C-alpha positions in Angstrom: -22.4 20.9 22.3 -18.9 21.0 21.4 -16.2 18.9 23.0 -12.7 20.2 23.9 -10.8 17.3 22.5 -9.4 17.5 18.9 -11.8 14.8 17.6 -14.5 16.6 19.5 -14.6 19.4 17.0 -14.7 16.8 14.3 -17.7 15.0 15.8 -19.5 18.3 16.3 -19.0 19.3 12.7 -20.2 15.8 11.6 -23.2 16.3 13.8 -24.0 19.5 12.1 -23.5 18.2 8.5 -25.8 15.1 9.4 -28.4 17.5 10.8 -28.5 19.6 7.5 -28.5 16.5 5.2 -31.5 15.2 7.3 -33.1 18.5 6.6 -32.4 18.5 3.1 -34.0 15.1 2.6 -36.9 15.9 4.4 -37.4 19.1 2.1 -36.8 16.7 -1.0 -39.5 14.2 0.6 -41.9 17.1 0.9 -41.6 18.2 -2.6 -42.2 14.5 -3.7 -45.5 14.3 -1.6 -46.8 17.4 -3.3 -46.2 16.3 -6.8 -42.5 17.2 -7.4 -40.8 15.3 -10.2 -37.1 16.0 -10.8 -35.8 17.2 -14.2 -33.4 14.1 -14.6 -33.0 10.8 -13.0 -29.2 11.4 -12.3 -29.3 14.7 -10.4 -26.8 15.0 -7.7 -28.2 15.3 -4.0 -27.4 19.2 -4.2 -29.2 19.6 -7.6 -32.1 17.6 -6.4 -32.5 19.7 -3.4 -32.3 22.8 -5.2 -35.0 21.7 -7.6 -37.1 20.6 -4.6 -36.8 24.0 -3.0 -37.6 25.8 -6.1 -40.8 23.6 -6.7 -42.0 24.0 -3.1 -41.6 27.9 -3.5 -42.8 28.3 -6.6 -45.9 25.9 -6.5 -49.1 27.0 -4.8 -50.3 23.8 -3.1 -53.5 25.2 -1.8 -56.3 26.0 -4.4 -58.9 28.5 -4.0 
């Protein structure tokens, strides 16, 4: 939903950013739950997200 007020558009964008950040955190949490360990303790949230995605896409969680 996009409001027509000048601040309404800002609220819409903020809502979208919050939704994306929430999704990023869920991906990071999923990676941790499947054994992910980051390469460093001081990664930015973006770097942590990228490592988590890489881990989840390159790791086979299911075994034969």
